[in-house]
N, C-alpha and C positions, 0 to 999 in steps of 0.2 A: 901672338896676342900680347899687347903691351900691358904694363902695370895698371894703368887707368882702366882698361877694359876688364881686367881681372877684378879690380876693386868694385867696379860698377856691377859686375855680375854677382859678386858676393853680397853687395848691398841689396840688389834686387831680390836675390834668393831669400835673404833674411827678412825683407819686407813682406814677401809672399808668405813665408813661414809663420810670421808673427801676427799678421793682420787679416789673413784670408778667412772667409766665411767657412764654417765647419758644421758638419752634422754627423750623427751616428750612422745614418743610412748609407749603404754602399750604392752609389749612383754612377752609372756610366752614360756619358753623352758622346756621340760621334758627330763631329762637325766636318763637313766636306764642301770645299770651295770649287767654283768655276763651272757649275752646271749651267747649260744654255749657251755657253760661249763657243765660238769656233776656235780651232787651233790648227792642227794639220787637216787639210781639206778632205783628203781621201787616201786610201792605200796607194793609189796610182800616183798621186802628188808626192807622197813619201818616197816612192821608188824613183821618180823623176829627179827629185832633189838629191837623193843619194848619188844617182848617176852623174849629177852636175857638180859633185864635189862637196856638198853640204854634209857635215858630220852628224847626221841625224841620230846615230847611235850614241852620241855623247850626251844626250839629254833625254831623260824619261818623258819630258813633256812633248817630245816629238811624237809620242804614242797617244797623245791626248787628242780628242776630236769630239764633235757634237754627238751627244748620246743618241743611241738608236733604241728602238723597241726591244730588240734582243738584249742589249746591255741592261736595260731596266728590269726586264723579266728575270734575267739571270741573277741580278743583284737582289731582287725581292725574294727569290727562292731561297737564297742564303739567309737573308734577314728573318724570314719566316721559320727557318729550321731550328731556331733556338727560342727559348722562352725564359723570362725572368721569374722572380718569386711571385709575381702577381699574374703570371700567365700571359704577359705581353711579349710580342716579338721584339727583336732588336730593331732600332730605327736610326735613320740617318737624317741629320739636319742638313738639307741641301741648299747651299748659298748660291743664289741665282744671279746670272748676268741676263739682263732683260732685253738687250739689243746688240746687234752686230753691225759692222759697216755695210752700207749699201754700195757694193762695188760698182754697179752700173752707173748710179748717179754721180758717184765720186769721179769716175772716169769721164763722164759727160761734162763735168765742170772743169776738166783738165787739171784735176787735183787741187783746185782752188777752194773748194767747199767740202767740208765734212758732212756726210749724210749717213743716217743710220736707218735700220729696219728693225721692227719688232722681232723678238726671238721666234714668235709664231710664224712669221713670214720666212725666216731662215729655215725653220723646221720643214715648212711646206716645200721650199725650193730644193731641199735635200732629201725629199721623199721620206720624211719622218713624221707623217701626218698623224699618227696615233700616239706620239710621245706625250702631248698635253693630256690626253685621256688617261694615259698610264701614270703620269704625275698625280693626277687627281685620285686615281684608285689607290696609289701609294699613300696619299694623305688620309683617305678614309680608313685604310687598313693599319694606320699608325706605323708605316714603314719609311715614309719619305715626307719630311716636313720642310717645304720651301721657305727660305728666308732671303734677305736682301744682301747681295754682294756689290752690285753696281749697275749702272746703265750699260756700260761696256767696260771691258778689261784691257783697254788699249790707250796708250798716250798718243791719241790720234793726231795731235798737232805736229809732233815730231815725225810721225809717219808721213803726213802730207808734205812736210818740208822736204823729206828725202825723195818722195815721189816726184815733186815739182823739179827737184834738182837732178832728175834722171839717175838716181842711185840704182845701180844695176840689180842689187839684191832685193831692194824694195819693189822694183818693177817686176822682176822675175817671179817673186812670190805672189804679188798682186794678181798676176795673170792666172795663177792657180787658185785664186779666191782665198788668199791668206795674208795676214799682217806680219810678214816676215817669218822667221823661225826662232826657236828658243836660242838664247844667248850662246850657250855652249855648242850649238850646232851651226851658228852663223860664221861665215868666212871673215866678217869684220868685227865680230864680238858685239853685235847690235841686237837689242831686243826692244820691240815696241810695246811689250807687256810690262814695262816699267811703271812705277806708281803714278796714277793720274791725279791723285789728290795732293798736289804740290803746295808750296807756301802761297799765301795770298799775294805776295809780291810777284812771284813767278807767274801765277795764273793771270794776274793783272796785266803783265807785259804781253801776254798772249790773247788778251781779251776773252778769256774763258770764264763764263758765268757758271761757277761750280754749283750754285744753288739751283739753277735751271737744270743742269745735268743730273743732279741727284734727285730732285723733285720729280722730273720727268720719269726717271727710272722707277721710283716708288709708285708713281701713278700707273705705269705700265704693269708693275707687279700687282697692284690692286685690281686693275681691270682683268688680268688673267686669272688670279687666284681668288678674287671676290672679297679680299680683306687686306688691310695694310700689314706689312711685315712688323713683327714685334722686336726683331733684332737685326743688326747689320754687322757686316765685317768689311773693312776697307781692303781693296786689292793691295797685296804686298805688305799688309799690316802697317800702312803708311797713311796718316790722316792728320788733320789740324783741328784746332778748337772750332773753327768756322764750320767744318764738316759735322762735328758733334752737334752744333747748334741747328744745322739744317736737318739732321736726323731727328732731333728733339721736336722741331716744328712739324715733322711728319709722323709724330707719335711712335718713334722707335725708342723702346725703353731699355734695351739690352745691347751692349757693345761687345761683340766677340773679338778675340785677339789672342796674341801670345803675351808673354810677360812684358815684352817691350813694345811700346808704341813709337814709331818713327814719325817725327813731326814735319811731314812734307819733304823730308830729305833723309837719306840714310845716315847722315852725319849728326843728326840731332835726335835724341831718343830719351824716353823716360819709361819707368816701369809702373805696372799696375798690379793690384792683387784682387783675387776673386771676391766679389761682393762690394768692392770700392764704388762709391757713388760720386759722380761729377757734379758740377754746379747746375746742370740741367736736370738733375735727379735720375740720370741714367746709371745703370749698373754695369760694371765691367765683368765679363766672364773670361777667365784666363785659361787657355789650353795648357795642359800639363802632361800630355802623352802624345806619342808620335807613331803613326802607323802608315807607312808609305811603301808597300811592297814593290812598286814599280821602280824604286830607287836601286833595287838589286841587292839589298842587304838580306842575306839568307837567314839571319837570326832576328828578323823584324818582329816576329810574333813574341819571342821570349823577351826582347827588349821592351816591347809595349806592355807585356804582362808585368815586368819589373816596375815600370812607371806607374801602372795602375795600383800595384801592391803598395808602392811608396805613398801614393795619394790616400789610399784607404788607411794606412798606418797613421796618417796625420788627420784622419777624420775629414777628409776632403773628397769631393766627387772627382772622378777621373773624366777629364774632358779631352777626347782624342781628336787629333788633327789627321784627316785622311782625305786627300784630294781626289777629285773625280777621275783623274788619269788612271788610278789604280784599277778601275773597273771597266775600262773602255776596250772594246775589241775590234773596232772598225779598221784600225791601221794594222794591228797584229792581234789575231784572236788569242794567241798564246799569252799576251799581256793580261787580258781579262781573265782567262782561265787561271793563271797563276795568282792574280790579285784576289779572286773570289775563293780559291782554295785556301789561301792564307787568311782571309777574313773569316771563313768558316772555322778554321782551326783556332783563331783568336777567340771568336765568340763562344765556341764550345769549351775552351779552357776557362774563360771568364765565368760562365754559368756553372761549370763543374767545381772550380776552385772557390767560388763565392756564391753558393746557392741562394743566399739571402739578398743578392744584389737586384737592382732594378734599372731598366733602360728608360731614360728620359730624353726628350728633345730639348733644344736650347730654350725655347720659350717656357717650357715646363720648369726647367731648372731656375730660370730667371724669376718666375713667379714664386717659386718655393723660397728663394732668397728674400724677395720682397716681403712675403708674408711673415717670415721669421723676424724680420726687422721691425715689423709693426706690433709684434707681441710684447 
């Protein structure tokens, strides 16, 4: 890490420490990205790719897949097993991808046109017909709060370029119903899950109408869940002012993220603090804890507890980042088993160590911050 990076980090940490919204209540929010998206198509596809020389074991995201009924039921059982000071169970804010590539139509176009299908169609084609019903039950039981992540989580124009140019890796994974493999598993170091919200200049070169992409995704969210999302998070924490404007036009009030926002490219970033308001009146919510057991860190529970403790000492809510992959068992059931065991241990430690804490969803925290600013 160079000196500029160190100074930037110190400045960002100081900004967060001095300016962040604070409250005396001990609040825990768990934000989880990638729900609804495809990743590794199946356990059989995983085995085939391993046999063909892909280093699937080099990335925990190789174990990510479209959620199943069993995945959700097992997750809900763990969330229900603990209660906060108000008697509410733990809850996950599930940031949703609303569409996936339509492989059949893309192939029929000879890879010249990108076509997508609703996540509901994807679920149906994968024999996951009860997942939407279980999402809804999770909402009613305050276990699972869907919010907006994107229409899709793929830089699809780069993917189509490689398919048209007969890139072997792109074609081989396409035939398995996949958009490549994670970067660390790729033979060429390629990932199509790179940030789709690029600079206006880059999107213009590609004739990508990002307003159409985002608005269609939010419309799909509204049709499926019966209401517009109140918060959004950009894939890969990378977005531009134009994206914020589109979110605002679609009534998104809260922007989830890490302390850094990457502005359409990983080379340009700025920091945000909890409760900061942008020119559209939207509130930034900044994650300050990390819980990703699928990454393989044996001490992930204690590390997360230390981050929660640090947040509470500063009278700040603990906002935990925990991706869907941690709780998925379609590729390897052992991944789900380990993730849920670690989650249960984390939640029991939280409620035991801080019996006066409460679980909130992202929209609930956002509204609490807004209300406090009006007083």
